[in-house]
VEXDREN-2710 file (C-alpha; in Angstrom, 1 decimal):
% VEXDREN-2710
k/r/px/py/pz
1/MET/105.9/83.2/90.7
2/PHE/103.1/83.0/88.0
3/PRO/102.8/79.4/86.9
4/ALA/101.1/78.6/84.0
5/GLY/99.4/74.9/82.7
6/ASP/100.1/71.9/85.6
7/HIS/100.9/72.6/89.3
8/LEU/104.3/73.8/89.9
9/LEU/106.5/72.2/92.6
10/LEU/109.5/73.7/94.1
11/PHE/112.4/72.1/95.9
12/ALA/113.9/74.7/97.8
13/LEU/116.7/74.7/100.8
14/ALA/117.6/78.5/102.9
15/SER/120.0/78.3/104.8
16/LEU/119.1/80.4/108.5
17/GLY/121.2/81.5/111.4
18/GLY/120.6/78.7/113.8
19/ALA/116.9/77.9/113.0
20/ALA/115.4/75.9/110.8
21/ALA/111.8/75.7/108.9
22/ALA/110.4/73.7/106.1
23/GLY/107.7/72.9/103.6
24/ALA/106.5/70.6/100.5
25/GLY/103.3/70.9/98.1
26/GLU/100.5/68.7/97.2
27/GLY/101.0/67.7/93.6
28/PHE/102.6/64.2/94.9
29/CYS/100.8/61.0/94.8
30/SER/98.4/61.1/96.7
31/ALA/98.4/57.6/98.1
32/GLU/101.9/56.2/100.1
33/PRO/105.1/57.4/98.5
34/SER/105.8/55.0/95.5
35/ASN/108.1/54.8/92.5
36/ASP/105.3/53.1/90.4
37/CYS/102.6/56.2/90.8
38/SER/99.6/55.2/88.5
39/GLN/100.1/58.5/86.8
40/SER/102.3/58.6/83.6
41/PRO/104.9/59.9/82.7
42/PRO/106.3/59.2/86.2
43/LEU/105.7/62.0/88.6
44/TYR/108.7/63.6/88.3
45/SER/109.6/63.2/85.0
46/LYS/110.7/67.1/84.1
47/VAL/113.6/66.3/86.5
48/THR/114.9/62.5/85.4
49/SER/114.3/63.0/81.6
50/PRO/114.2/67.1/81.3
51/THR/113.2/68.3/77.8
52/LEU/114.2/71.6/75.8
53/ALA/112.4/74.5/75.6
54/PRO/111.1/75.9/73.0
55/VAL/111.0/72.7/71.4
56/HIS/112.1/74.6/67.9
57/LEU/115.5/75.2/69.9
58/GLN/116.2/71.6/70.9
59/ASP/118.5/71.0/68.2
60/LEU/120.2/74.5/68.1
61/PRO/124.0/74.4/68.8
62/GLY/125.2/76.3/71.8
63/PHE/121.4/77.3/72.5
64/THR/120.7/77.1/76.3
65/ARG/118.8/79.3/78.9
66/SER/121.2/79.1/81.8
67/VAL/122.1/82.2/83.8
68/TYR/125.2/82.9/85.9
69/LYS/125.1/86.5/87.8
70/LYS/126.9/87.8/90.7
71/ASP/123.7/87.2/93.1
72/HIS/122.2/84.5/91.1
73/ALA/122.8/81.7/88.8
74/LEU/120.2/79.7/86.5
75/ILE/121.4/76.4/85.5
76/THR/118.5/74.7/83.5
77/PRO/118.5/70.9/82.2
78/GLU/120.7/71.6/79.0
79/SER/123.7/72.9/81.1
80/HIS/123.5/69.6/83.1
81/VAL/127.1/68.0/83.5
82/PHE/127.2/64.6/84.6
83/SER/130.5/63.0/85.9
84/PRO/131.3/60.3/88.4
85/LEU/130.6/61.4/92.2
86/PRO/133.7/60.9/94.2
87/ASP/134.0/57.6/96.4
88/TRP/130.6/56.6/95.2
89/THR/129.8/53.2/93.3
90/ASN/128.3/53.7/90.0
91/THR/127.0/56.8/90.3
92/LEU/126.8/59.8/88.1
93/GLY/126.5/63.6/89.6
94/ALA/125.5/67.2/88.4
95/TYR/126.7/69.9/90.5
96/LEU/123.9/72.2/90.3
97/ILE/125.0/74.7/93.2
98/SER/128.3/74.7/95.3
99/PRO/130.7/76.8/97.4
100/ALA/132.2/77.7/93.7
101/LEU/129.2/79.7/93.0
102/GLY/129.5/81.4/96.1
103/ALA/127.0/79.1/98.3
104/HIS/127.2/78.3/101.5
105/PHE/126.0/74.3/100.8
106/THR/126.2/71.8/98.1
107/MET/123.2/70.8/96.0
108/TYR/123.2/68.2/93.3
109/LEU/121.7/65.4/91.3
110/ALA/122.8/61.9/92.0
111/ASN/121.9/59.6/89.5
112/MET/122.5/55.8/91.1
113/GLN/122.1/52.7/88.7
114/ASP/122.1/49.1/89.9
115/GLY/124.7/48.0/92.3
116/SER/125.3/51.7/93.4
117/LYS/126.5/52.8/96.6
118/SER/126.9/56.4/98.4
119/ALA/130.1/57.9/100.2
120/LEU/129.9/60.1/103.1
121/PRO/130.0/63.6/103.1
122/PRO/133.0/65.4/104.7
123/LYS/133.7/65.9/108.2
124/ASP/131.4/68.1/109.3
125/VAL/128.6/67.8/107.1
126/GLU/125.0/67.2/107.2
127/ARG/123.3/66.0/104.2
128/LEU/119.6/65.6/103.2
129/ILE/118.5/63.2/100.4
130/PHE/114.9/63.7/98.6
131/VAL/114.0/60.8/96.3
132/VAL/112.8/61.8/92.7
133/GLN/113.0/58.5/91.1
134/GLY/113.5/54.8/91.9
135/SER/114.0/53.4/95.6
136/ILE/116.8/53.3/98.0
137/ALA/118.1/51.4/100.6
138/LEU/119.4/53.9/103.6
139/SER/121.5/52.2/106.4
140/VAL/122.4/54.2/109.7
141/GLU/125.2/53.4/112.1
142/SER/122.4/52.5/114.5
143/GLY/122.0/49.2/112.5
144/THR/118.7/50.1/111.1
145/THR/117.5/50.6/107.5
146/HIS/115.1/52.4/106.2
147/SER/113.4/52.1/102.7
148/LEU/113.1/55.3/100.4
149/LEU/110.7/55.6/98.0
150/VAL/109.3/58.3/95.4
151/ASP/108.7/61.8/97.7
152/SER/110.9/60.5/100.7
153/TYR/113.5/62.1/102.4
154/ALA/116.1/61.8/105.2
155/TYR/118.1/64.3/107.3
156/LEU/121.5/63.3/108.0
157/PRO/123.0/64.9/110.8
158/ALA/126.5/65.9/110.6
159/ASN/129.0/62.9/111.1
160/MET/126.4/60.3/111.4
161/LYS/127.7/57.3/109.3
162/HIS/125.4/56.1/106.8
163/SER/125.2/54.3/103.4
164/VAL/123.0/54.7/100.3
165/ILE/122.1/51.7/98.2
166/SER/120.4/51.2/95.0
167/ASP/119.9/48.3/93.5
168/LYS/117.8/49.8/90.4
169/PRO/117.9/53.7/88.6
170/SER/117.4/56.0/90.8
171/THR/117.9/59.8/91.2
172/LEU/118.2/61.5/94.4
173/VAL/118.5/65.5/95.0
174/ILE/121.3/66.0/97.6
175/PHE/121.5/68.9/99.9
176/GLU/124.7/69.2/101.8
177/ARG/126.2/72.4/103.9
178/ARG/128.7/72.3/106.9
179/TYR/126.7/72.0/110.3
180/THR/126.1/75.0/112.5
181/ALA/125.6/74.2/116.4
182/VAL/123.4/76.4/118.1
183/GLY/124.6/76.0/121.8
184/ASP/124.3/72.3/123.2
185/TYR/121.8/71.1/120.6
186/HIS/122.3/68.7/118.3
187/ALA/120.2/67.5/115.4
188/ASP/118.8/63.8/115.0
189/LEU/118.1/61.9/112.3
190/VAL/114.6/62.6/110.1
191/VAL/113.2/60.2/107.7
192/GLY/109.8/60.7/106.4
193/SER/107.9/61.2/103.0
194/THR/105.8/64.7/101.7
195/ASP/102.9/63.0/102.1
196/LYS/103.0/62.5/105.6
197/GLN/103.4/66.4/106.1
198/PRO/100.7/68.9/107.1
199/LEU/99.7/71.9/105.1
200/LEU/100.7/74.8/106.6
201/GLU/98.8/78.1/106.4
202/THR/100.7/81.1/104.1
203/PRO/99.2/84.2/105.0
204/GLY/99.5/86.8/102.5
205/GLU/100.4/84.0/99.8
206/VAL/98.5/81.8/97.3
207/PHE/100.4/78.2/97.3
208/GLU/100.5/75.0/99.6
209/LEU/103.3/74.6/102.1
210/ARG/104.5/72.0/103.8
211/LYS/107.7/71.1/106.3
212/LEU/110.1/68.5/105.5
213/LEU/111.9/69.2/108.7
214/PRO/112.0/70.2/112.5
215/THR/111.6/73.9/113.2
216/SER/113.5/73.7/116.3
217/LEU/116.8/75.1/117.1
218/PRO/118.6/71.6/116.2
219/TYR/118.4/72.3/112.8
220/ASP/119.9/74.7/111.0
221/PHE/118.6/75.4/107.5
222/ASN/115.3/74.8/105.9
223/ILE/113.9/72.7/103.5
224/HIS/110.1/73.2/101.8
225/ILE/108.3/71.8/99.0
226/MET/105.7/74.6/97.5
227/ASP/102.8/73.7/95.0
228/PHE/101.4/76.3/92.6
229/GLN/97.9/75.5/91.1
230/PRO/97.5/77.2/88.1
231/GLY/97.2/80.8/88.6
232/GLU/98.7/80.9/92.2
233/TYR/101.7/82.9/93.2
234/LEU/104.8/83.7/95.3
235/ASN/103.5/87.4/96.3
236/VAL/106.7/88.1/98.4
237/LYS/109.4/90.2/96.9
238/GLU/112.2/88.9/98.9
239/VAL/115.4/90.6/99.2
240/HIS/117.6/89.3/102.0
241/TYR/120.7/87.6/102.8
242/ASN/119.5/83.9/103.0
243/GLN/120.5/81.7/100.5
244/HIS/118.3/79.2/98.4
245/GLY/119.1/76.5/96.0
246/LEU/115.6/75.8/94.0
247/LEU/114.9/72.8/91.9
248/LEU/111.4/73.0/89.6
249/LEU/110.1/69.5/90.6
250/GLU/106.9/69.7/87.7
251/GLY/104.6/71.9/86.0
252/GLN/106.3/75.5/84.5
253/GLY/106.1/78.9/85.5
254/ILE/107.7/82.7/85.5
255/TYR/110.2/83.3/88.0
256/ARG/112.0/86.6/88.6
257/LEU/115.3/86.6/89.9
258/GLY/116.9/89.7/90.3
259/ASN/115.8/92.2/88.1
260/SER/115.1/89.4/85.2
261/TRP/112.2/87.6/84.7
END
């Protein structure tokens, strides 16, 4: 990956066998997570208000950069199709990855409005919520309510009853996966924010990495955000069985998928 221009933030999920890791980048607001960052436009405006590039092709009927291959898919903003999310209230969703593509997890955007409320995932399915716009109130079965602002996230273990309520326009990135337990280990609720996670060493690589989830055995997948400054890159050439869901949060870059750039 060879980012150009502003820094590049990458939100990634990789399904692993019985272990977890995670990471995040430095491109977020340095202060407390907030949906009112001093910078303009909003922090993740490329996610919430995407534009079709290049500019001279914006009005060309049928133009898209989206690609679907046997081993990967590139779903660009002009191909996002929003429709009501089942059992959610006043919420539109756009599925980016699903088992229909051969994936072992689901990744989608949820656009909540004033008075929106979430539904529960299917039985035995874990959920990760990351806020890219607005703010939400997350209530869990213990009776505790957490306020999640931009760059905040929550991991909900499988079968944990919870609800997400929004009283303003908010956009979430959501990952869902059928939980794979290892022995008697069980995952716990995790609520945090990107700026509270420490930078990790990345030997042989040139970017910044932060973890969002613990690396202990109860957590069976990997969430990380990677932050690239101009000229920085991911050096490793990955060829493996793991599955990844990637969302470009900010900036631009060049990425190799299969034999295509």
